[in-house]
C-alpha positions, 0 to 999 in steps of 0.5 A, a space after each residue: 452480895 452481887 447486884 442483880 443484872 440490870 434490864 439493860 445488861 440483859 437486853 444487850 446480852 440477848 441482842 448478841 445471842 444469835 438465833 434461828 428465825 422461826 414463824 410460830 403459828 396457831 389456829 383457833 376459832 377459824 382464824 390463823 395466828 402467827 408471830 416471828 420468834 427466836 426463842 425456840 429449841 428442842 426440849 427432848 427427843 423422847 418424846 419428841 418435844 420443842 419449846 417456844 417462849 411467847 410474850 403473853 401480850 401477843 395475840 398468838 399467845 392467846 391462840 396457842 393457850 386456847 387451842 393447845 397447838 402450834 407449829 414452828 416454821 423454820 425460815 430459810 435465809 431468803 425468807 427475811 421479808 416473811 419474818 418482817 411480815 410476822 413481826 409486825 409489818 402486817 397483822 391478822 390474816 394478811 400475814 398469810 397471804 404472800 405464801 402457801 400454807 397447809 395444815 397437818 395433824 394439829 390444824 396449825 398453819 404450816 408454811 409449805 416451803 419452810 426449811 422444816 416445820 414442827 407441828 405440835 400439841 401443847 403438853 405443858 405450859 410454864 408462865 414466867 414473867 412476861 412470857 409463857 413457855 409452851 412445851 409441844 409434843 411434835 405430832 408431825 415434821 414437814 421437811 420443806 425446801 432446802 437452804 440455809 437458815 435465817 438467823 438474827 443477831 445484833 438487830 439484823 438478819 444474817 445467813 449461815 456461812 459454812 467453814 470447810 474442813 481445813 479452812 482457817 478460822 476467821 481472825 479472833 475465832 477460836 474453837 477452844 476459847 470458851 
């Protein structure tokens, strides 16, 4: 029988997994809530649904659970400071002061100049370990300011670099090396 993966091995592997950086927002009781997250993806196109994984200890978790709404705001590479703000550099309403926000169908805060924002209503939640997976049916999409997405990998921010057709791959990168 194989040994289970250790917490250290799992965390090391997840550090290497590159993800798009998003600010997940919600509103409840007249207050706005938000946090930085990379655990976000599309779940299904019909109906249009995204999923977010939120730590149960995060204040944003409580707001999403109670209001049953959230917005995924996909950040541009230039938005790394906003990501830091929402990952703990500031708390509460202060996180929202440096940028322009609006509301769409659900009432969750929407970053006007995000790369794209998905305004969602929770249709299902799955509690697993330390997190809750919220499945949100997309009520509205706001395509914002053009740019490249902000990425996070190995403890640092990065930006997407495009390879042009015919350009040789960087050394060590192989399309078929799965």
